[in-house]
FIPATOR-946646 format. One line per 2 residues: their letters; for each residue x, y, z of N, C-alpha, C. Coordinates in steps of 0.1 Angstrom, whole numbers. Layout:
BEGIN
a = X Y Z X Y Z X Y Z ~ ...
***
This chain:
BEGIN
ms = 116 16 192 115 20 179 126 18 170 ~ 119 7 162 130 -6 155 132 8 140
iy = 142 4 133 148 9 119 135 4 107 ~ 133 14 103 115 9 93 125 1 82
nh = 135 0 76 134 -7 70 143 -22 66 ~ 137 -24 84 137 -38 89 126 -43 87
li = 111 -35 89 97 -42 91 103 -51 80 ~ 89 -57 82 86 -70 73 76 -62 56
iy = 68 -53 72 55 -44 65 65 -33 52 ~ 69 -28 59 80 -19 52 87 -28 36
kt = 87 -37 38 97 -47 26 86 -51 14 ~ 78 -55 23 64 -56 16 58 -49 10
sy = 59 -32 20 51 -23 12 61 -16 -2 ~ 71 -18 3 78 -14 -7 84 -23 -23
dl = 80 -36 -20 77 -45 -29 67 -46 -41 ~ 54 -40 -31 43 -32 -41 44 -22 -50
ml = 52 -8 -45 57 1 -46 64 -1 -59 ~ 77 -14 -58 83 -12 -72 71 -23 -82
ei = 63 -32 -81 57 -35 -88 45 -26 -98 ~ 42 -14 -86 34 -1 -94 41 -1 -101
fk = 50 9 -99 56 17 -113 59 10 -117 ~ 62 -5 -119 66 -10 -129 57 -10 -140
lt = 51 -19 -133 32 -20 -142 25 -4 -145 ~ 27 2 -141 19 20 -147 31 25 -158
kd = 41 18 -161 50 25 -173 40 21 -186 ~ 31 5 -185 25 3 -195 16 7 -201
fs = 7 17 -186 -1 18 -187 -4 29 -209 ~ -18 28 -214 -19 36 -223 -22 54 -216
re = -18 60 -228 -14 75 -223 -28 80 -213 ~ -38 74 -215 -49 77 -212 -50 73 -196
yk = -47 63 -190 -48 60 -177 -36 66 -169 ~ -18 64 -176 -13 67 -169 -8 80 -163
ys = -13 92 -171 -10 101 -165 -29 106 -152 ~ -32 100 -156 -49 99 -144 -46 86 -131
ig = -51 72 -133 -51 67 -126 -36 61 -118 ~ -27 64 -135 -15 56 -127 -9 70 -118
qd = -6 78 -120 -1 90 -110 -6 86 -97 ~ -22 83 -95 -31 87 -81 -27 71 -77
lk = -24 62 -84 -18 44 -78 -3 50 -75 ~ 4 56 -79 18 59 -76 20 62 -65
re = 10 82 -68 11 86 -52 3 81 -44 ~ -8 72 -41 -11 61 -29 -3 54 -25
vt = 5 47 -30 16 37 -23 26 46 -21 ~ 31 53 -27 38 62 -17 33 66 -4
ll = 22 73 -8 19 75 13 14 68 18 ~ 12 55 13 11 44 19 24 38 29
ik = 32 42 23 50 37 25 52 49 38 ~ 51 58 33 54 70 46 46 73 58
ri = 32 66 58 24 66 67 32 54 77 ~ 36 45 70 38 33 77 55 40 85
fq = 62 47 75 75 48 84 67 60 94 ~ 59 68 96 50 73 101 47 67 118
an = 37 61 116 33 51 125 44 42 134 ~ 57 36 123 68 35 136 73 41 142
ss = 75 55 136 80 64 141 74 71 152 ~ 63 72 159 54 77 168 48 70 173
fd = 49 70 193 42 60 194 29 65 201 ~ 25 78 203 7 84 207 2 83 195
tr = 4 86 182 -4 87 173 -1 76 159 ~ 0 61 166 6 53 159 -8 50 152
ve = -17 48 161 -30 41 159 -33 50 141 ~ -38 63 144 -41 72 138 -33 67 121
yi = -16 67 120 -10 65 109 -15 53 101 ~ -21 43 115 -22 30 105 -34 26 100
kk = -44 35 109 -58 38 102 -53 41 88 ~ -50 56 86 -44 64 73 -37 50 63
ar = -29 44 65 -21 33 57 -32 25 56 ~ -39 24 64 -56 12 56 -58 16 44
eh = -66 25 50 -72 36 37 -62 38 24 ~ -49 36 20 -44 38 13 -43 28 5
te = -45 17 16 -42 5 9 -60 -1 5 ~ -68 3 9 -82 2 1 -81 11 -14
ii = -77 21 -16 -79 28 -21 -65 21 -37 ~ -57 17 -31 -45 12 -42 -54 -3 -44
rl = -58 -11 -35 -74 -23 -41 -83 -15 -55 ~ -88 -6 -49 -98 3 -59 -94 -1 -69
yi = -80 9 -68 -75 14 -87 -72 1 -92 ~ -66 -11 -88 -62 -26 -97 -71 -31 -95
rl = -84 -30 -94 -96 -37 -94 -99 -29 -112 ~ -99 -16 -109 -108 -12 -118 -95 -12 -128
lk = -85 -11 -129 -74 -10 -140 -77 -28 -146 ~ -78 -34 -139 -81 -48 -144 -95 -43 -151
dl = -108 -41 -146 -119 -43 -160 -119 -36 -164 ~ -107 -24 -168 -101 -16 -180 -93 -22 -189
qe = -94 -33 -181 -81 -40 -193 -66 -35 -199 ~ -67 -27 -189 -47 -25 -182 -42 -35 -177
vn = -47 -39 -168 -34 -51 -160 -45 -64 -163 ~ -36 -72 -169 -36 -88 -171 -36 -93 -158
vk = -45 -107 -160 -49 -109 -152 -38 -118 -136 ~ -28 -122 -143 -16 -119 -133 -7 -118 -128
kf = -6 -101 -136 -4 -91 -129 -9 -89 -118 ~ -23 -87 -121 -35 -85 -110 -34 -99 -96
ar = -31 -106 -100 -32 -111 -93 -20 -110 -78 ~ -7 -109 -87 5 -106 -76 2 -93 -73
in = 4 -81 -78 -3 -70 -71 -12 -69 -57 ~ -23 -80 -58 -31 -81 -52 -22 -92 -36
vy = -17 -99 -41 -11 -111 -28 -4 -97 -26 ~ 7 -89 -26 16 -76 -22 6 -69 -11
te = -6 -68 -19 -17 -57 -12 -26 -59 -2 ~ -24 -78 1 -31 -86 10 -25 -86 20
sv = -13 -90 19 -2 -91 27 -1 -80 38 ~ 1 -69 31 2 -54 36 -12 -49 48
sr = -19 -49 41 -34 -55 49 -32 -58 58 ~ -31 -71 56 -29 -81 76 -17 -76 83
ql = -6 -73 78 4 -68 90 -3 -56 92 ~ -14 -47 82 -9 -33 92 -26 -37 99
ag = -36 -45 99 -46 -48 106 -41 -53 120 ~ -28 -63 121 -22 -66 130 -17 -54 140
wq = -7 -52 131 -1 -38 136 -9 -33 147 ~ -22 -27 144 -35 -20 145 -42 -29 157
kk = -41 -39 156 -46 -41 169 -39 -46 180 ~ -24 -47 176 -16 -45 187 -12 -35 191
sc = -13 -25 185 -6 -12 194 -18 -4 201 ~ -34 -13 194 -44 -9 204 -45 -15 215
lk = -37 -26 215 -36 -36 229 -33 -29 235 ~ -17 -24 235 -10 -16 242 -16 -4 246
nn = -19 3 239 -21 17 240 -36 17 253 ~ -46 5 256 -54 3 269 -46 -8 283
***
């Protein structure tokens, strides 16, 4: 088991979390305490699942699957916020770069873990 904070996926996820926390502070009151809170919770759970996946061997694939679900929910919320004009195109693009990177890394990790289990 490697130390989780040295994983590239952990660093990228942390950068995503930092961007989301910065982003949500500027939301209008209507969205700050609904979508904003949900978005922050999802990105926090994403990092938690990455830690859990790295810490376990027998249930690693399950944690990775859950992390991928959180990534898709984050994508959905960010797209919704862009459509609601709470997020400008530049911020939308920056967050999508992080989200896509995390998604690709999780997919690769899942594939590698499945191959090891077989």
